[in-house]
N, C-alpha and C positions, 0 to 999 in steps of 0.2 A: 359916714361922717357927712357926706354931702346932702343927704336927706336929713339930718338933723341940724342943717344950717352952718355946718363948718367947712364952707367951701374952701378955705385957703388950705387948711390941714388935709382935706380930702386931694385938692390936686397935688400936695407934696407926697402923699402916700401912693397916689396913682403913679407919679413920675418915679417914685422909688421901685414899685413894683414893676414898671413897664423896662425900667433899666438891667432887669435881670434876664432880660430875652437873650439868648444866644446869638451869633450871628446871623442865623438863617430866621430869628425871629421866634423861636419856640422856648416855652417857658417849662423849666422842671418841676417836679413835684415838691423838691426842697432846694434851698440854698445853703451852702456851708457858709455859716455866719462869720467866721475868721476868714474866710478867703473871696467869698462872693460868688464862688463856683458853684455851677448848677449841678446837684446829685439827683440821681433817681431816675424814674421814669418822665416820660414827656406826655402826659394826658390832656391833649390840646383841648378837647372840648369842654373841660371843667374850668381849665385856666383862662381860657379866651373868654368864655362865658362870663366869668366874674370879671373879666378885664374891661369887656364891652360894657356891661351893665354900670360898672363904676363910672366910665368914662360919660356914660347916658345921664346918669344921675348928676354928675359934675356939670354938665352942659346944662340939663334942665333947671338946676339951681342957680346958676350964672348968668344965664342969656334970658332975655325975655321972650316970651312965646311969639311964634311968626303965625301969620294965617290971617 
């Protein structure tokens, strides 16, 4: 969304995704849509890489370049 110029929806989606982290910051494979409870395994490389890339895309499209 951020790369498509939709910064505000991208920020909201990012905040929603990050809110599903458990008490030690881990993100589960799935979230129960009814309860919000994390279910499944905790494959950290995939979930955190996606979250980091989303954060960078949001930053890059909302802040002027420095340097």
